[in-house]
N, C-alpha and C positions, 0 to 999 in steps of 0.2 A: 518286610517292612518292620521291623520293631527296635521303637526309640529313635527313627535318626532323624525325626518331623522336627525336636527340640529347637527352635529357635525360628519355624517358619512365621508367617505373619501371614492371616487366613484374610481377606478385603480389607488389606492396609491397616486394620481395626485388632485382632485377634492374635496375641502372642502366645506361641506354646512354649511355657517353661518345661515342664517335666511330666513323664508319663504315669501314670496313676491309674491305671488298669485298663485289661487287654480282656475280649471276647472273641466269640465263634467268626465273629464277623465287623469288628470293629476295636478300635483303642480309643481311649479316654485318657484326655490330656489333661493338667491344671495351665490355664493361661492368664494371661494380664487385658485388661480389657481396656485400653489406650485410651478410646473416649470416654468412660465415664470410670477408669481410674480405679476399678474393679478387677477379683479377683472370678473369674468363670468355670466352669468345665467344659471343655470342647471334643465331642466326641465325631471320631474320624472313621467314615468306611475305609475299609483292609482295603492297600489296591487289587489284590488278585476276585477284589467279589464290583469293583468298580465299571467293568464291561460286561457283567449280569445284569440285563433289563429288570429279570426278575428282584433280585437283590437290592439296585436302584428305586425300583418301585417300592420297596419293602421300608428303605431307610427316609423314604420321603413321605412315606404314608405315618412314617412313623412319628417325623417331625408335624405334620401337619397335626395330625392326632393332639398326640401329647400339648403341645403351642394351645388346642383349646380345651386342656383339665385346666377348672382352679380349683385350686383346693388348696387350704396351708398344710396339708399331710402328702401331696404330691411334689416330686421334685419340679421345679418352674424352667420350663424352655422358653429362653429370649431371642435364638436368633435360630435361622439356617440358611441350607445355598453350598453352593459348588465353587471349589478356587482350584483352576489348574489342572481338570481332571477327579481334584478329589472332594467326595459329601464332608458335609460338617453339618453337627450340631451343639449350638452352643448353650449351654444349660446351666441352673444356677449351683453353685459350689459347694457342697454338703460336707460341713466338718462334724466329725465324727464317725462313728465305726459301725458296721454294716451286725442285725443280729447274731447272724451265723457265729459273727468273729465270738460275741460276748457268749453265746451256748458254749461256744469251746474254751474259750476260758475259766467260766464262772459255771459250770456244769448248767443245774435245773435253777431261774428263774424264779423269783417271787411272785405268787401266783397271780396276785392283783397287780402287778405293774406288767405282766403279760398280759393279763385281761384289757389295761390301760392301751398298751400298742395294741391289741385287738380290736379295741375302739378305733381306735385311730387311723387303722388299716381298713375300717368296712368304712369310714368315711369317707376315703379316696377311692374305697372301689365303687361307691354309693355315685359320687362325682363322675365317675366312668361310665358306668353302667347304664346311669341318666342320659346319657350319648352315645349309648348301643355300643360301647367300648369296654372290650374284656382284656384283663390283662393277660394271661393265660399263662404266667410264668413267676408267680408270686410263691415265693421260696425267702427264707429269711436273709438272703444275700440278696434280695433287693428291699431288704428294709436299711433305712439307714437310722439308727441312733444317735440323737445329737446330745449336744452337751447339755440339754434343758432338759433330757427325758423324750422329749417330744420325737417322732417319726415323721421321716419321710419314705415312701412309697415312688422307688426310681428303675429304671430299666422298660419304660413299655417298646421295648427294639421290639417283641414278637406278638404287641399287643394287633387287632383287627377290630375294625367296627364290624357288626353282625351283617351288615349288607352287602357286605365287600366280595367283589367276586375270590382273590383269594382265600378267602376264609373256608370258602369252599371246596375249594381244590390244596386246600396246604394238608401235607402231614402233620402226625403225631409232633406237636411242640410241648418244652416245658423240660423241667429235671424228671427223673422216674421217680425221686424219691418223694413229691410233692404233686404230680399229675392227678388229678381226678380219672376214676374207673374208664368215665366215658370217654375222656383223652386218652385214656392209655387202648380204647379201642378204634379209636381214630371216627366215634362219630361225632356229630356235630354238638355241639356247646353252645351252651348258656351259660349267665352270670353263675348258673349253681355250682358251675367250675373252679371258679376264681373260691368260691366260699369251703370249697371243699380242701384248696390248696392251703386256704390260712388256717381252718384245721387242725391239717399236718402240721404247721408251722406253733399254734398253740399247743400241742399236744407236742412236738420237740423242746419249746421253749420252759412247759412247765412240770417237764420229767428231765433234760436233759437226755432223752431217747427219741431217735425216729420211731414211728409206729409199725415200719415194715423197711427192712433190710436184708442182701440180698448179697453175692458176690456179684451180682451185672444189674444194668438197668432190665434186661428182659425179665428177669425172677424178681425185683422190685415189682414192676409193673402188672404182673402177673397175681402178686398180692396183694396186690391196689386191687383188683378187678374180684378176687375169690375168696380173700379172708377179711377178719376183722381186727381190728386194733386190739391188745390188750387195754382193760380200762385203766385211761392216768393215774388212778390214785392205789392201785397193785404194783407202779413205779413210783410211785410219790405220795405216802399216806396223807400227806398235811391235803391235799385239795380237795378241796371242797364240796359238794358232791353236786349243789348248783352250778358251778363252772366245771366240772367232771357232764355235766347235761348237755351244756354249750356245746363243749368240744364236740363228744359225741353225736350232735345229732345233726354237726357241721359235716363230720362224717359217713353222714348215710349212703348206702353204694348208691339209691335209686337217686337221682336229684329232685326228683319230688316229694323225699321224704326230708331234703334238708332243712333250712330257713328260705325263705320264699324268696328274702333280699339281702342285700349286705346289711342294709337300714335296719331291718327286724333284727339280724343280728348284733349291729349295735346298742341295737336297744334294752336284749337281754344282758347283753354287758355291762351295760351301764345297770342297769336291774341291779344287776350281781354286785357289783363296784359301791350303791347306793346303798345294800342292804336289806334291797326288797325281794320281796320274792319273787322268784325266775317260775316264769308260765312256761312251758316250752308244750305246747297243746299237740297233738298229733304225732307226738313222740315219746321216748322215753329216755332217760335220762343217762340211764347206762347202758350200754348193748351189753347182752348173753353172746357168748359164742356153746352152738351145743354140736358134737358130733355126733354125726349116728350111721351106721354102717348099715349095708346091706338094702341100700334102695335103689330099684332098678328103673326102669322107665323114664317119665318124663319126672322135672323135679317139681316139685309140689309148688303150687303156685299158677299152675296153668303157664309155666313158661315154654315148656316143652323142650328139642334138641340144644334150643342155644345156651342154655341155662350149662348145658356141661362144658367145661375149660380143660384144658389140659392135664393131665396128670389123677385123670379121674376124680377131680372136685368138681361139686354141683353148687348153683346158689339158690335157696327158699327162701320166702318169707320166715319171720320171728314166730316161735312160741308167741313173744308176748301180741302178738295180733287179737289172741283170743281172753286180753286183758291179763294183768298182772300188777307184782307191785315194784317200784324202782325209786333207789334214794328219797324213802319216806310217804310218796306221792303214787297214788293211784292212778295209773295210765289204762287211756282208752285201747280198742282193736286195731284203729287205720292209724298208718301210719308207720307201723314199728321197723326196726330195721333188720334185713335181712341177713341169716346167717349159715354157715357152712357144714357143708356134713359132704364127707368123702363114698363114691358110690364104691365097694369093696370088690377084692381079687374074684377071682373064681369060685374060691371053698366062701369067699361072703355072699354068692348069692343067692345060696338057700337060703336067705330068711327073708320071711315073706312078709308080707303087705302087713298082715294081722298081728306080725311080733311087732311091726314099726306102728300098727292104730294102737296097739297095747300099751308101749312103751309113753305112746302122746299123749293119751287117754290117761295114764298115770300123773306124767307131769302136769297136764293140767287140772287133774281135781286137788293134786298138792298146792298149786298157784293158787286156784280160786280158795282153797282150805284158810289158806297164807293171807288171805285179803280178809277173810270171815272174821278170821282174829285181830289182824291190825284193828277192822273198825268195833271189834267188839273192845280190846285194850284201851282204845283212843278215847272212846267214851266211860272207862274207868275214873272216877276222881275228877270226870269234867267241872266239877263244883268249886273245886281248888285250885284250878286253872284258870290266866286269863289270856288277851292280846297284846303283846307286847307295842304298846304305842312306839310310833315313830317320832325318833328326836332328830333325825338329822335335819340341818340345816337350822336347830333353834338354837336360842340362846341356852346356858343353863340353866338360868332362872327358872324357862320354859318349860324346860326337859325335867328336872325335880318339880313341879306341881304337875304339867302332866303324868308322871309317873306315879306322884301320891295320889292322884284322884284316880289311875287304876289298881291301886294296892300296889305297884312295884319301890324300889325302895333305888337312890342313885348310888352305883357302885363308883369304883375309879375312874377320876379325870384325869386322861393324858389329855398331852398335847403334842401335835404337832407342825411344821409348815405345811403351808397351802396354797397351791398358786391359784385355786379355783374357790376355794370356801374362806370368805371372808372373816378376819380375825375375832373369837368371840364364840363362832357357830360350830356344830358339831359335825363334825364330818364322819364318824362312823359311829357304831353302837353293838355290843354286847350281852345279850341275845338281841338278833335280828329283829327288823321291823314289823310284826305281824304274827311274829310266829306265839306260840303255847307255850306258858311257864309257868310254873308255879307261884303264885302271890306270894309277894312278901322278897320274889327275885332280885337281887339286886344285879341294874344293867350300868355295866361299866361304860365308859363315853373316851370318845378320842375327837379334841377342841382343837378348835384350827388354833395357830397364830397368826396368823395371815400371810404374807410374801417375807420369805425368809432375806433379812438385807446385809448386801456384803459391801465392802469397802471398792471402789473403782481403780484400779491401778495404773500407775502414771506411764501414759505407752508413748510420749514423746523422745521421739529420734529412733522407736524401734523400727522395724520392719513387721508388714503387715503377718507373715507368721510368726514372728514375736508376741505380737500383739493379742494373734490367736491363742497361742498358748498360755499367756496369762491371762485373759479376758474365760478361758474354760477352766483353768482351776478358780480363778472367781466364782465361776457360773452364771457366767455373762455373755451374752451373745456379741458378735462385733460387725459393723457392717460399714463398707468405707465409703465414706462419700465423696461429690466432686474434686478430684485431686486439681492443685493449684502449684503454678509455683515460686520459690522461695531461693533467696538469695541466701539464708543462714541453714540451710538443712537439707544433704544432700538427695538426691533421687531414689524414691522408690522408701523413705522411710517418714513418718509421720510428724507434721508439725502441730497438728492440734486434734482435741477432743473436745468431743461433748456428750456427759457431762461430763464434768472437771472429771481432774485425777483428785483421788481420797476422799472426792464427795461418796455419797451413800447412794444404792439402787435398788430394788430389787431383785433377787436372783433371777435371770433369766431373762432380763433387762435385757436391750439392745443398747451398745457403745455406738455412736458415730465416730471414723477418725476419718482427718481427710489427708493423706499423703504426696509428697512433696513432687511436682515433677522437674527439681533442679532448677536453674538459676533460669530465665527469662532473657533471651538474644533477640536481637533486634536488627535491622540495617543500620551502618552508621551513613544520615546522610551528608554529600558534596558541600564544604562550606568553601573550597579553596578560590577565590576570588571575588569573596562575600565581602560586605565590612563588617569591621568586628563586631557590629551590637547584631547585626543580621546573622551572624555565625552562633551568636552565642542564642539567640532566639531558635534557631534550626536546631543547634542540640541540645538543647534544655526541654525543650518538645516531645523530641526522642527518647527522653531518658535518662538521658547522660549527661555526667558532670564536665565543667570545661575549666581547663588549664591554658594560661595566657603566656605567651613569652612573646618579643618585637625583635626587629634585626633591621637594617638597613638593607634596601633593594633599589637600587638602579632602574628595575624595567616594572614594578608594584608599586602602583598608589600609594603613598602615605594611609595608613588606619585602612586597607582592606590585605585579605588573607594572603601568605604567600603558600602557606603549606599547613599540612594535618594529622595527625597521628593518633588512633587508625584510619588509616588510608578509605576514601568513600566505597559502598559496597562490600565491605567487611563488614559478616555480623559481630556483633561484639556486643557484652553482656551488659543488661540494660544498670544501670546505677554507677556503670564504668568511667574513666575518665577519657577525654578525648581533649589532646593539646595541639592548640591552634598557635601559630606564628607570624603575628601581624606586621605588616611593614612599617617601619621609620622614615621610606621616602630615599634619595638620593643620599647618601654618603658625603657628609663635610668633607674639605679640605681641609688637611691637621695643621695646628698652629705653626707658623715656622721657628725656627731657632734664634734666637738673639744673640747675636755677633759678641765676642769679647774682645770691647773699644779702649781699655782701659791703656795709658800709656802713649796711646798712640795721637796723631796732629789730631788738633782737632776736625779739621777741614778734612781730615782724612776719615776720621771717623765716622762726621756724619754721610760720607758717600757712601761708607757701608752698612749700618745701620738701614742707611734708605733703600737701597738696595735687599736686604733684606726684606723687606715693605715694611719698614717701620718708619714713622714721625721721629724729628730729633729737636729737642730741646736743650738750649744752650747756656748756661750759666756759670759763673766765675771771671775770668780773665777775659779781655778782648784781644789779648797780642796774638798777632796773625800769627805766630808760632807756637801756638799756647798748646799744651798736651793737654789730654782727657786724665781726670785726676778717679776718678769716679762714675759709674751708671747706674740707674734707678732701679733696672733689670739686668740682674749678672748676666752673664757671659756663660751659653752653655744652657741654660734654662730654655722654656718656649713662653711666648706672648701673641695673645691673636694679633693677625694681624692687623695695621694700621695705626695699632694702638701707640701709644708716642715713650720715648726712651728717653728720660732725661740724664745729661751728662754735666759734670761738670768740670772746667775748663781753668788750666793752671798755668800762667806764667813760666815761660822758661827761663831758669837761675842762668846770669851773667858771671863768666870768672874776669879777675883781675890779670891786665896784661904782666909780662916778665920783668923784674929789675924793680920794683915798687915805683912810688912817688904818686900823685894825683890823678885824681882820675878825670884833672881839670883839660887835658888835651895836652897835644903839642906844638901849638901856634906859638911856642916860644915866650911868650907872654907871663907873667908871674914867676919868672927863674928870681932864684935867689941869689945874691951876688957878695962878693966880702964885703 
């Protein structure tokens, strides 16, 4: 299975987003922690190993061991468990690239930066070794360099507690280019093995080359056991003798000849970085390789037949055991690195031990002569030399006074930013402190400008990855705070940040950003049948807005809710609107239409208006045959039932009889005679 777990959710919490790495027994995914709203790395055991109890035990042991390691230079382990048969470990997601990538891209890295990396890895190893845990796979691929320049040691996948049963039965582990001689031989390991592996890492980073290489892992492992590396300065002439001495001491073949602890190695690296003298007791700064032919029998040093290795190579103590000079320092007789010689073929076997003894004696005599010469020359002109005072950590004024008091002169004053030395204090000096120099020598210093300030970019509405790129470009770190709901910012985009955009911060500071969970939704309460006021209170308490409508309803009491939209139990966005329809009670009958009675007899008009539900008020003529001349509410319009309609009566018009005459009657009276 390679990559088809994307989208899977472990423990209802960790959503796998994309695969970022695969190893021999596990895959690593970038994932979203939905509870804390942050990006994490999730390491999952490959399925072919899940059924193997040895591998699952190793996986669980890794999680338990790593979870107990507390160091700013070790990748944090947050959680671990098993989900549906898949074992997983939740770890800190580290932004940056591994040291191996940096070496491939840049070649040799500045030796001071390499020393800083080494000191930080030593601090990580010290935390592990103090818990009797060894890493066993220190290599540049497992050292992550963050944007701020600090490192994190990762992948304790083959780490073992020293008292673990698995340790005593495990085979040789680690990468051949970085394993210690004892690891290559399958011997019981001590913390000194991690120190050797770190020495290989520092050698490669400072020179751009591995000390041992070959066509296959076996040949490389044999070189780890049998050969000494070339001095780093032969590959990179700029490397300081003190730094070279630290690397070579860590690469001693015998564990006892290396640094006693990772913390001792850290202190030596810190001395070098601070410009203090580096004292490597019981060792010499630069290992020398001598090739001697024609030695038979046991290897020198009483190591016996076990000293013989394939291809006729054997290991013997270095001539430096007899005393010698390295890097301008006198070294003692103990703790020197072994050297290699090659046992000759049949033709070479004739060289006798006496010849070898003469060669060794000659070399020892030359070395002794060199010591005497050095001691004599070092005392010549001593009266005109003085010890350079330690200026690191002092102000320029104090440094100038110190130099004057010791017959030295303040030279060039350079400035640079520093995360560890406050502004105005001296970071380094040249010549270094406590070295001998001619009186009147100019001492150049580098003064701290304090932590570099940068402008914080605006992360609003950016994704976490976009924010990471912006912050890395500005030399800042990013940290996801607790995600929040937002009705204005879409899910997985940044709502706000602290410190705010366009403000100033020191390089390497952390900017916390809050990602959006999107709009929060909640269940709509049921308000049907509630009174209008009850419904409004319920909806507003659930953080909804209310839109109100009303209508008549024969079945729902006036003032109670007939219906709602959205319906109850549906999830809706908080702050959205719910519309309720409130009952106005039973719908009243419509107003009747007023009949048109103009021109009708008053008696008929009265009957028709009353039949339509109106009261009638008659004015005007009282003649029984009167007709309606007008009405107060026009016919065809509506009026409230029972309202009064006023009508005006008009008397009928009398038409005269045919033939003329008066209208006095026909009674025969009043006739006109001749």
